[in-house]
C-alpha positions, 0 to 999 in steps of 0.5 A: 496078549494085546487082544486079551488085555483089550477085552478085559478089565483090571479084575480080569472080567470081560468088558468092552469099556476100554474101547469107549474111551477111543472117541476122545482120542480121535484127534491124536489118531488123526494127527498120527496119520496126517504126520505119517502121510506127510512124511511118507509123501516127502520120502517118496518125493525125495526118495524116488529121484534118488533111487532113479539116479542111482540106478543109472550110475555105474556099478561102483558108483551105485555101491558108493551111493548105497553106502552113503545112504546106509551109513546113517543107519549104522548109528543108533536111532536115538542118537540120530534123533538126538542129533536133530534136537541139537540142530533144531533147538533155540540155541542150536546150529540153525538158529545160530546161523540165522543170527550170524547172517542177521535174519533174526535181527532183520525180522525184529527190526522190520516185522516186529518179531519178538523172539531172538530165535525161530522156533523149530523144535517142538513143532509138527514140522520137526517131527516130520523132519525126524521121520523123513531123516530116519525113514528115507532109506526105507523108501529109497532101497525098495524103489532102487531094487526094482529099478535096477532089475528093469529090462532095459530092452523095454525102455530101448523099445519105447525109445525106438518107437519114438517115445520122448524121455518123459513119456518113457518114464511116465508110461514104462519106467514108473508103472513098472516101478510101482511095486517098489513104490508100494513097498517103500510107502509101506516101510515108511508109513507103518513106522511113522504112524506108530513112532513115539521116540521121534515125537517125544524128542522133537515134539517134546510131548506137545504133539502127542501121537498114538505111539506116545499114547500107548507108551503113556498107558504102559510105561507112563503115569497114566498106567492102564495097560488094558486101555493101552491094549485097546488103542494098540489093537485098533491101531494094528487094525487100521494099519492092516487096512492101510496095507491092504489098500496099498496092496490093492493098488499094487495088484492093479498096477501089476495087472495093467502093466507098463507098456501103454505107448 
């Protein structure tokens, strides 16, 4: 249906005119991919150590950590995002804490800061924070799944050959965990680049993403499902290209192997 709408106009005739508007939306595409990239990097930086530490715990502690990671996912996505609105808003918990410790008054008296709050919400940082909070488990779980299945004999063999801990991790553990990393990157990047709820709630529409743009064409005042379908089709193609590139990295790492002592 998306393909049909993308190549037809309101009268039902075949046209390519819908795609002629896309160059004007390149900044929005760029912003979407940039914020999705940032959130994916942050999730990887936070998620890999979490998964690695979990994999080295006892079975009972692993189950407890898994439950703690999955617990927020049992709460509705909108409610989780709305909770961050309450925390980040101008009179929210963080700004109240800053006032209580005198940080804002210090900025006002020493640096001429004019506001009585630090703007946290309606920023790109808030959007990235919302993405990381909501999608971090999608990074942790596939990496953890790969790490717990690693053959411990390979690690022991590397240690017996005199490899220090950091070299064992860099030349054995990490290369063997690449499939989990690639899966985690895919599972975080795809929803991040296409989200519109997080950007609308934490960005207040001031930082439009592609998901917001598509939503406006189908559900908003700009109602133009044919243009929205063209945007969605291009987005799908770009996402598939990104996934293909990441799978190529995965294939390359699998062929090279991990035992390069």
